N, C-alpha and C positions, 0 to 999 in steps of 0.2 A: 687528072682522075686518077688514083690509085687501084684501078678497077679492070678487069681482062677475065677471058673462057679458058676452061683448060678443054680438051677435045670440044671445041665451038661450046661447050657447058657453061653456066652462069652456076651451076649448083661446085665451084672449087673444088670448097672440102670435102664431097665422094672421090673426087676422080686424083686428091692429091695431096700431100701431108707436108711438112718442114719442121724442124728442130732450131734451135740457133746456128746452125751449121750447114746444114741439108738440105734440102728437096726433092720429093720422091715425087714424078710424076708418071704418066703413063708411058710408054714407048709411042716414037709418032707424036707427043708434042709438038707442037710449031716451036723453030726455032726462034719466033721471036717472042712467045710466051716464055721461054723455058729464058731468054736475055732478059725480059721484063723479072723475074721471079729473082733472081742473079741480084738485079737492081731496086729493086725494092725489099727483099729479106736479107741483103748480103749473105744468100749463101754459096754453095756451088749444087747444082743440078741434078739431079740423077734421075736418068730413065732406067725404068725397068715393068716390070709387069710381077703381080701375085697369086700366085697359085694361077698363071695364065689370064687373073683379069685386070680388069683397066681401074678399076673402082678402088683404088691406092687407098683414099683417103678413108673410107669407110669400114680398111680392110689392118690397117698399122697403125698401131701410134712408137712413137718417137722421142728423146728426148736429149740430151750432151751427154747421158750414158751408156743406149742402148736401145735396143727396138725390139718390138714387140708384133708377133704377123702369131694368122692362125693355125691349127692344123693340118689346115688342104694345100698351107703354102710350105715351099722349100728356104730354109735358109739361105741360102745361096740364088737365091732370087734378092739379097740386098748385101751382097757379098763386097758388094764396092763402098761402101760408108764407113767398112773400117770398125767398126763398134761390134759387140758383141750385139747376136740377134736370135730371140727365141718364141718358139712355139706355146703359143696361149692354151692348156689342158682343160679339157670341158666342151659342149657346145656350142658355146657363147662364142661362137669363131670372127662374128665381124670389130673385130678389137675396134680399131676406129672408132666406130659407132658406141662402145660402150667403155671405152675409158678417155680419161678428162686429165693431162698432164702436165705439169712443165716440170725442173731440173731438182724439185722438190717433194711436192707432192702429187698424190696421184684419185682424185674419186671415179670409183666402180661401179659397174652396173651392182644394181642390192643385193643381189642373187647369186652374186660371182662366190665359187668356190673358196673354200679356205687355202687348197693347192695352185689353184690358179692367182689368188693374191699373190701367194709368196711366188710367185714367178715373176709378177708385177714389181712385188716389191726389191726382188732380189736383180730384176734386167735392169729396169731403170734408176736404180738407187734411190728410190721415192721411199717415204707415207704413205701408207694406202686407205682410204676410206671407203666403205659401201655406202652409197647415199643415191638419192635422184636429185633432179633441175626440172620444175615444172611437174614435177609429179610422174619424169618421165624414166627411164632407166640410161635409155641410148644415152648418157650425160654428155661422152664426145662428142655430136653434134647438135645439143641442145646447150654447150655453152662451148666457149673457148677461151685457154686461158695462156697466161705467157711468166717471163718470168719478175711479170711489176705490174700483171691488173689481171680482171676478168668481167668476159661481158657473157652473160645468159639472158635465158628466152623468156621473153616480158612476161611472161605467166608464170614465173620461181616464184613462191613464197615464201615468204620474210622470213622463217623460220629455215627452211633453207638456204637464204642469201646469208643470211648471220653465220650459220654455218660453214658457209664457202668461205665467208671473210676468217674464218677461225684458222680454217682447219691450210686454207693458202696462206694467210698471214697477208692477204691484199684486198685492194679496197674492188668492188663487184660493183657490177651495171649490170643493166637491164637494154637488150637494142633487138633491131633487126637487121637480118640484111638482102638483096635481092627485091625491093620492094614491096618489104614486109612478111617474110618467112622466119617466123618466128626458130627455127634450128638454124641459130647462129651458126656455129661449126660447121654445118655443109655452105654456107655461101665465106669463108673467109678463111685466110691463112694469115698468121702472124707470130712475129718472135717479140723482142723483147729491142728490135733494131729495128722491124719497119712491120708493113702490112699491105696485103691486097683483099682486094673483094670479089665479090662478081661480079660483070659485065653489068645488072640491072639494080644494083645496089644504087639505092639515092644518095646526093650530097648531105643530107637531114642526118640518115642512114649514116654514112660515111664521121660526118660528127661524131656520132656517139660511138665509134668503135675511137676512133681519136680521142677521145677522151677518157672511157673507160682502161684503154691497154698503153697510155699515158704516150700519144704518140703528136701531143701539137705542138710541140720540139721542132719534131721530125718535119711537119707539115708548112710550119713557119718556115724556117728553112730550105724547102726545097722550091 
């Protein structure tokens, strides 16, 4: 099964994040976990800290074009990614929690400033839209997106789902991770090549993930 822990914790999206090419994990992450992430996601794994913190998934959002970090961090924290790294201005510092992005589009906290939105657009090379998922501004944890599909909090409204389908141009479905956690982004790492979920994620939940994000063919071949 495509499940594991990061830092012995199933909320893997809080401690780690990934793009099409790299996964960022806290330093001292177990070698076996790094190897599994490389295998499941087909990425290069980079251990680091962000502003001295291990909650990398909550603090960072990136895609194939660049990475965003909070203003408490130093761009040198991500010197090994080989892409532009920008600090997000303003008080909204948990970047991974408030930005949901793939390689073409980003949904951000509904109160994000125009200045911060420009940094998101320029660094990630995406169209940026303010919005919520299930009425939550923490869209980066209330959803998960790849270049193939979107999975969101089960209490997302139909209007929110319609909006997501329009701005991302992708199918959107609802689901959970880690035996009922509605903040799907906290328990999932995914790109267009594969996914991995927190260790408490059930087989039924994995099925919803695979269907929503287009991984049925990957699982069938494994």
